[in-house]
C-alpha positions as CSV (number, residue, x, y, z in Angstrom):
1,M,-1.0,-29.0,19.4
2,Y,1.5,-31.8,20.0
3,V,2.4,-32.9,23.8
4,C,5.0,-35.7,22.6
5,S,6.6,-34.8,19.6
6,C,8.4,-38.1,19.8
7,F,5.3,-40.3,18.9
8,G,3.1,-37.6,17.8
9,V,0.6,-37.6,20.7
10,T,-1.7,-34.7,20.8
11,E,-3.2,-32.6,23.9
12,Q,-6.5,-33.8,22.8
13,Q,-5.3,-37.5,23.0
14,V,-4.0,-37.0,26.4
15,K,-7.1,-35.3,27.4
16,D,-9.3,-38.4,25.9
17,H,-6.9,-40.8,27.7
18,A,-7.4,-39.1,31.1
19,A,-11.1,-39.0,30.6
20,A,-11.2,-42.8,29.8
21,G,-9.5,-43.2,33.1
22,A,-5.5,-42.7,33.0
23,C,-4.5,-40.7,35.8
24,T,-1.0,-40.8,36.0
25,P,1.8,-40.2,33.2
26,R,2.4,-43.8,33.5
27,Q,-0.9,-44.9,32.5
28,I,-0.9,-42.1,29.6
29,A,2.5,-43.9,28.6
30,S,0.9,-47.0,28.5
31,A,-2.1,-46.2,26.6
32,S,-0.3,-43.7,24.1
33,K,3.6,-44.3,24.5
34,A,3.8,-40.4,25.3
35,G,6.6,-39.9,27.6
36,T,8.3,-42.9,26.7
37,D,11.2,-41.9,24.5
38,C,13.2,-38.6,25.6
39,G,10.8,-37.7,28.4
40,G,10.6,-34.5,27.5
41,C,6.7,-34.1,27.6
42,V,6.4,-36.0,31.2
43,R,6.1,-32.8,33.0
44,T,3.5,-31.3,30.7
45,I,1.5,-34.5,30.9
46,Q,1.8,-34.2,34.7
47,A,0.4,-30.6,34.7
48,M,-2.3,-31.7,32.3
49,L,-3.5,-34.4,35.0
50,G,-3.2,-32.1,38.0
51,R,-4.3,-33.3,40.9
52,G,-7.8,-34.3,39.8
53,A,-10.1,-37.3,40.9
54,C,-8.2,-40.7,40.5
55,P,-9.4,-43.5,42.2
56,R,-6.4,-44.9,43.1
57,R,-4.8,-41.6,44.3
58,E,-7.8,-41.2,46.2
59,L,-7.5,-44.8,48.1
60,L,-3.7,-43.9,48.8
61,D,-4.8,-40.4,50.3
62,R,-7.2,-42.2,52.6
63,K,-4.6,-44.8,53.6
64,Q,-2.1,-42.2,54.5
65,T,-4.7,-40.1,56.3
66,S,-5.7,-43.1,58.4
67,A,-2.2,-44.1,59.2
68,T,-1.2,-40.8,60.3
69,A,-4.2,-40.3,62.3
70,A,-3.5,-43.9,64.1
71,A,0.3,-43.2,64.9
72,P,1.0,-42.1,68.4
73,V,2.8,-39.0,68.8
74,A,5.9,-39.3,70.8
75,G,5.7,-38.0,74.3
76,L,1.9,-38.3,74.6
77,P,0.3,-41.1,76.3
78,E,-2.0,-43.4,74.0
79,A,-5.6,-43.1,74.1
80,A,-7.1,-46.4,75.9
């Protein structure tokens, strides 16, 4: 089944690129051009990728978690 009719990119091709390490719609676009013309397939690609394991996403999640944990809460004294 075609995901991107503008460039003839199939669902299997998107899955293959994801298996090869592409974990964002932008990375899929770089690999296949899908999503770079009318943009109608971008949401479908996002849904296919889901919130699976992505090394870059995991790093960002870790940074956000540590930044949140390190930020002092207003009105409470900071730990010494």
